[in-house]
N, C-alpha and C positions, 0 to 999 in steps of 0.2 A: 613828578614829582611831588608830594605834598609833604610839610612840615608842618606838626603842630605844639603850641610852647602851652603851658600850665604857668603857673603860679598862685598864689594870695599873698595880699596885700591889706597893707595897714594908716592910712594916712603918707599916701604917695604924691600930692599931688608936683610937690617937687620935680622927682624924679617920674612919674611917671610919663613925661612928652618926648625926655630921654630915654628909656626903656624904648615908647613906642618907637619911636625916629630912629632907631638905633637897628630893632630886630621888622619894620613892617616890610623892607625888600628880601627879608630873606621866612621870614613866617606866614603862613598862607592863612591860618587861625591861630588866633588869639583866645585861652580858655581862665582870663582870672577869676577870682574869690575872692572876694571884699571881708575883713573881716569887721565887718561893722566901721567902717571908715566914716568920718563928720567933718573932711576937712576940703569934698568937692571932689577928690578922688574916683569915686565910683562911679560922679557925673561922668569928667572926666575921658574915663575909661569909655560910660557904655556909647557917647557922641562918636566916637572912631570903627574907623572902617574895620571890617571884619576882629572885631571884639565882643566877644560875650560874655558875661559878671554872672556868675553868681555868687552865692550867701556862703563865703565857708563855714561849714560847723567843727567842731571841736569835738573828735571820739571820743575824747576823754575830757572833763571839764577843766580836773584839777590838776593837768599836763601839759602846759601848753607845744613842750618837745615834741611830745607823743603822738597829739593831735598834729602836728606837721608831720613828724616820719608815716603814719598813719597815712595822709593826703599824698605825705611824694611819692609812697611804695605802691600806693595803689590808682587814683586819681587816673597817671593814663594808659592805663585801660581801656580806657572808652576809645581812646584812636587806633586801634586794634582792628584791621586789615579797611582802619579810612586811611591813618597815612602810614608814610614810609620811611618817618622820622618825628619823635618826640624830643623837645629839650624842657626841663626843668630848671628855671632860670629865679632867683628872686631878684625884686629888682633895679636891683643893683650892682647887678653882675651880667656883664656883656661880655656874650661869647667873639672872640673876634679871630678872621681869616680872610685875606683880601679878599678872597674869591666863594667865598662859603658854602653858598650853595652849589655849587662847581664842581667843588671836594666834596660837600655829601653825594652826589651825584657819579661819584667815581669812586666813592668809598661804598655806595648799593652794589653799584658794579663790581664788585671786587669782592662785593656779601659780608663785607665790613659791620657788626652788628651792635658795636659801644666804642665810640672814640672816647677817650680820658684827653683830658685837656692839664696845661700845663699854666698854674696860678698866677696871679701875680696880686701884688693890696696895691690898689692907685691913690697918689695924693698928696694934696695941694694945700695950700693955706689961702685958698683965695675959694671966691664960691665958681658952678658953673656960670656961665652968657647961654642966653636961650639961645636954642634954631639954629644951636649948632654942636654936632655928635661930639659925644664927652670923648673918644677917642683921638679925636679930632684937638680937640681941647685939653686934654694932661691924658699926657704919654710919660709921666713921670711913674715909674712904679717898681714894688721890689718884688723880688723873685719868693714868693711864701704857700710851700705844698704844702700847707695846710687845703688849702685852694685847686687842688688837683680834681675835681672833680670830675664824673661821670656822667653830664647832665645831658650829653646825644644821645640817644638809643634808638633801633627799631624795632617799634613795639609788638611786631606779629616777629620778630626771632626770640626776643626776649619771655621767659616766662612768670619771673621776679626778678627787681631789679633788686632789695634784699640794699636799700640804702641805710648809713648808719647816719645817725642823729646829726643834723644839717646836709645833709649828703656829703659827709668825709669821713667819702670812703664806701661800694659797697662791693656785694658778692651776687655775681646776676646766677642766674641760672637758665639753662634753655642753649642757644646756638649762638654759642660766644664763640666771636673773632675781631679780637681788639685790636683797633688802630694804634698808631704810632703818635705821640704825644705832639699832632702838628695842628693845635690849635689855641691858643690863647683862653682866659678865665677871669677880664681884670673885672675886678673886685671897687666898683667904687664907691666907699666905706666909707673914708679917708678924704674924705671933699668937702673941704673949710672946716676948719676945727669944732670952728662952735658950733655950723648946724647937725655934726657927726654930735657932738656935745648933750648937745640942748633932742636930740631927735634920738640920742638912748633914753633921758628921761618921761621924754612920752611915755615910749614901748614899756620903759621899767612899773609906770602909774599904770597904763593900761593893759598892763599883763602883773601885777598887785593880788595876790592872794593864786594867783595859777600856776606859778613856778618852782613852789614849796616840794611839788614831788620831782621835780627837773635837779633839785642844789646835791641832793646824795650822787645822782653823777658826774656832777661839777659844770653839769647844762645853763645857758642863761647868766653864767656870773660877770659877763661884762657890762649886762644894764649897771649893775652896782659899784663899778667904776667912779670912783669919785675924778672934778676936774681935775688935777694932779696926775693921778693916773691915768685917762684919759690923753691928757699930753706926758706926758712918758710914753705910753702906747703910738701916737702919732709921732713923735721924735723919733720913737725907734724906728720905724717905716719909713720915715727923709730921708735920715742916713744910711739908708740902706737901699737904696731905690737908685735908679739911673732912669738914662729915658731908653725907651722902651724905639722898636722899628716896627713904628704900627701905618 
């Protein structure tokens, strides 16, 4: 059984090791697309085993979200006839199941073609410690239905995945057999409030001029939250969170 993982990234040197360590025993090949990072994350990824790095192309130069949407809806088609499963996950999105490869093998045998996840916004005031999986360090998360994403599917059974913006929903076509929500999607964005806010400011500056076309749709609005608004968002999820069984 072969599993391919696809993502695009920008300046992820802090999170890159956690992302790789989480998936390295699950995924056979990583296909990562660099969006002009300048912090050494590209070089870090290139040094890792089974990682292929290419340049991310903005298919719509004036609309960042549409460019990413086109990428997510099409890039995985490279794996047809080469992999049994594809995963499309951002660097801060960690799929969790205690025995994920075994579970995927069972799903394959049952002709399941799309896996729906149960989403959680993971939250902590502390910064991560190196060389420890995030799911071992941070187990506090708030149920977040917006993160119930179908980011694992069989590329040989799916004709089109038809993601919506942010992969928050999809309308797949093809031989569709959905699984129950037996996997968790752990979203490690709110780990360390200052790091989270600084990260948003960095992305906001990078994407300046590329979000204009996104605004009428409400896309990318979180990049523009000020610190007090960001803290309010953080406190909301912290108050809603509980310790997860990971």
